[in-house]
C-alpha positions in Angstrom: 108.7 309.2 141.9 106.0 307.4 139.3 104.9 304.2 141.0 102.2 301.6 140.2 99.6 300.6 143.2 98.4 297.8 141.1 102.3 296.4 141.0 101.9 296.4 137.2 104.6 297.6 134.6 104.6 301.4 134.0 104.2 302.4 130.3 103.3 299.6 128.7 100.8 300.5 125.0 97.7 298.3 124.5 99.2 295.9 122.1 101.8 295.3 124.6 99.1 294.5 127.5 97.3 292.3 124.8 101.0 290.3 124.1 101.6 289.7 128.1 98.5 288.2 128.0 98.3 285.9 125.0 101.6 284.9 126.3 100.1 283.8 129.5 99.1 279.7 129.9 95.6 278.9 130.3 94.5 278.1 133.9 93.6 274.8 135.2 90.2 275.5 134.9 90.4 276.2 131.1 92.0 272.9 130.7 89.6 270.9 132.9 86.8 272.7 130.6 88.4 271.9 127.4 88.7 268.1 128.3 85.7 268.0 129.8 83.8 269.2 126.3 85.7 266.8 124.6 84.5 263.8 126.7 81.2 264.9 126.4 81.5 264.7 122.7 83.1 261.5 123.2 80.3 260.7 125.1 77.7 261.5 122.5 79.5 259.3 119.6 76.9 256.4 118.1 78.5 253.0 119.2 79.2 252.2 115.4 81.4 255.1 115.3 83.6 254.6 118.6 83.5 250.5 117.7 85.3 251.4 114.4 87.6 254.1 116.3 88.8 251.9 118.8 89.1 248.5 116.6 91.5 251.0 114.3 93.2 252.2 117.9 93.8 248.2 119.0 95.2 247.6 115.1 97.0 250.7 115.3 99.1 249.9 119.1 100.6 246.5 117.3 103.1 249.2 115.9 104.2 249.6 119.3 105.2 245.8 119.6 106.2 246.1 115.8 108.7 249.0 116.6 110.1 247.7 119.9 110.9 244.1 118.3 112.1 245.2 115.1 114.7 247.6 117.1 115.3 244.5 119.4 116.3 242.5 117.0 118.4 244.7 115.2 120.4 246.5 117.9 123.1 244.0 120.2 122.1 242.5 123.2 123.6 245.1 125.5 121.7 246.5 128.2 122.4 250.2 127.1 120.7 249.6 123.5 117.5 248.3 125.6 117.1 251.9 126.4 117.1 253.2 122.7 114.6 249.8 122.1 111.9 251.6 123.9 111.7 254.2 122.2 109.6 252.1 120.0 106.7 252.1 122.4 105.8 255.6 121.3 105.6 254.3 118.1 101.6 253.1 118.8 100.5 255.7 120.9 101.9 258.6 118.1 99.7 257.0 115.7 96.2 256.2 117.6 96.6 260.0 119.5 97.3 262.1 116.2 94.6 260.1 114.3 92.0 260.5 117.1 91.3 257.1 117.2 89.5 255.9 120.2 92.4 254.7 123.3 90.8 253.4 126.2 93.3 254.7 128.9 93.0 258.2 127.2 89.2 257.8 128.3 89.7 257.3 132.0 90.8 261.1 132.0 88.7 262.7 128.8 85.5 260.8 129.5 84.8 261.3 133.1 85.0 264.8 133.7 81.7 265.1 132.3 80.4 262.6 134.8 82.2 264.1 137.6 80.8 267.8 136.5 77.8 266.4 136.8 77.3 263.1 138.6 73.8 261.9 136.8 72.6 258.0 135.8 72.3 259.3 132.7 75.9 260.0 132.5 77.1 257.0 134.1 75.3 254.9 131.7 77.4 256.7 128.6 80.4 256.6 130.3 79.7 252.6 131.0 78.9 252.2 127.3 81.9 254.1 125.6 84.3 252.3 128.0 82.7 248.7 127.0 82.6 249.6 123.5 86.5 251.3 123.3 88.1 248.6 125.9 86.3 245.5 123.6 87.6 247.2 120.8 90.8 247.5 121.1 91.3 244.4 122.5 89.9 243.1 119.5 92.2 245.2 117.4 95.6 243.9 119.2 94.7 240.3 119.7 93.6 240.3 115.5 97.3 242.1 115.0 99.1 239.7 117.3 97.8 236.7 115.8 98.7 238.2 112.0 102.3 239.6 113.2 102.8 235.7 114.9 101.0 233.4 112.0 101.9 235.4 108.6 105.4 234.9 106.9 106.0 239.1 108.1 109.3 239.4 109.9 112.2 237.2 110.2 113.2 234.6 113.0 114.7 237.0 114.8 112.3 239.4 115.0 109.8 237.1 116.5 112.0 236.1 118.9 112.0 239.7 120.2 108.1 239.5 119.8 108.5 236.6 122.4 110.9 238.4 124.6 108.7 241.1 125.3 105.9 239.3 126.0 107.9 237.3 128.6 109.3 240.2 130.2 105.6 241.7 130.8 104.9 238.2 132.6 107.6 238.5 134.8 105.5 240.4 137.1 102.6 238.8 139.1 99.1 240.1 139.5 99.8 242.4 142.0 103.0 244.4 139.9 100.3 244.4 137.1 98.2 246.1 139.2 100.9 248.5 140.6 102.4 249.4 137.4 98.9 250.0 136.1 98.0 252.7 138.3 101.3 254.4 137.2 100.5 253.9 133.6 97.1 255.2 134.1 98.1 258.3 135.8 100.9 258.9 133.7 98.2 258.6 130.4 95.8 261.0 132.1 98.8 263.4 132.8 99.7 263.7 129.1 96.0 264.4 127.9 95.7 266.9 130.5 98.7 268.6 129.2 98.1 268.3 125.6 95.8 271.8 125.1 98.0 273.1 126.5 100.4 272.9 124.6 99.1 271.6 120.8 102.3 272.9 119.2 104.4 270.4 121.4 101.8 267.6 121.4 104.2 265.1 119.4 107.4 265.5 122.2 105.2 265.0 125.1 103.6 261.7 123.7 107.0 260.7 122.9 108.3 261.7 126.6 105.4 260.4 128.6 105.4 257.0 126.3 109.2 256.6 126.4 109.2 257.0 130.3 106.4 254.2 130.5 108.5 251.6 128.6 111.6 252.3 130.8 109.5 251.8 133.9 108.2 248.8 132.5 104.8 249.7 133.3 101.5 248.3 132.2 99.0 249.2 129.7 96.0 247.1 128.7 95.8 247.9 125.4 99.9 247.7 124.2 100.5 245.5 126.8 97.1 242.8 125.3 99.2 242.8 122.1 102.2 242.1 124.1 101.0 239.2 125.9 98.0 237.5 123.7 101.6 237.0 121.4 102.7 234.2 123.6 99.1 233.1 124.0 99.1 232.4 120.3 102.5 230.8 120.6 101.6 228.6 122.5 103.4 229.4 126.1 100.5 231.3 128.1 97.5 230.2 128.9 94.1 232.3 127.9 93.1 232.3 131.7 96.9 233.7 132.7 96.4 236.3 130.2 93.1 237.3 131.8 94.1 236.6 135.6 97.3 237.6 135.9 97.8 240.1 133.0 93.9 241.7 132.1 92.1 241.9 134.6 94.9 243.6 137.4 96.2 246.1 134.4 92.9 246.8 133.8 92.1 247.8 136.9 95.2 249.8 137.7 94.8 251.9 134.5 91.4 253.0 135.5 92.4 253.7 139.2 95.5 255.8 138.2 93.9 257.4 135.0 89.9 258.1 136.4 90.1 257.6 140.3 93.1 259.2 141.3 94.4 262.2 138.5 90.9 262.7 137.3 89.6 263.1 140.7 92.1 265.5 142.0 92.1 267.4 138.8 88.4 267.9 139.2 88.8 268.5 143.0 91.6 271.2 142.2 88.9 273.3 140.0 86.0 272.9 141.9 88.0 274.6 144.8 89.1 277.4 142.5 85.4 278.0 141.4 84.1 281.4 141.9 82.6 284.3 139.9 85.1 285.1 137.1 87.4 287.4 137.4 86.7 291.2 135.7 89.3 292.6 133.4 91.1 295.6 135.3 91.5 297.2 132.2 87.7 297.1 131.4 85.7 300.4 131.7 82.8 300.0 134.3 79.4 300.0 132.5 77.8 303.2 133.5 74.3 301.8 133.4 74.9 299.8 135.8 77.1 302.4 138.1 73.6 304.3 138.0 71.7 301.7 139.1 
């Protein structure tokens, strides 16, 4: 009776073994290294390159507010139709991520892994530089697009009212809820960033799945939310102090904690615990020169 001591399926050809290896999903360590490398490249970019990309991302994220407002104003008011209108939230994320623009909450994972791998003062300085430039660029973009959407004669009255309702919905949360929901939102974006390298062919569906769930859960996001809430400020319904103290500050802290201090730290700890010498291919023949030694 022919048995395989190593537990492998017998009588596989070399091509079939290659197909098996090719079909294996990448190990967590591989995903970690892909994202760490991407983060290191982002940390090396110039301030000007980061600024313009972040500003473009802020402007593009206005698509989420625009899409939700348009859908809400054209669908019946029944609660079930709000579930459909929530798909509009995905629009900005799809455009920003597929266009490779700089989004702050992506960088709470991508740019943090190089620092966790090599925690030097230089790397911490590079991280703070990137975070500052990208956050300011994103916020300038979202504030600008909210101002333009309000003051230029682009949308009808019903759509303008839908934009206001979206901002009012966000501001139903107090500062503690903004913070708690921001943690979940940051964790979800970091999860999305971690998933994409293993399923590049399904990138669009991963983005839609995660961001749609964020919309359904009313989780707070510093970039999208700044467009939604600043629309209220420009309309005269909210003060700037409430924008910064009730919405922006707690939400930003929550996004950073969820993306960096929870997801990134746990992912990095997982890789550190699995680290060890690379495994040799079982089918690889030993080097005769090494055997002689």
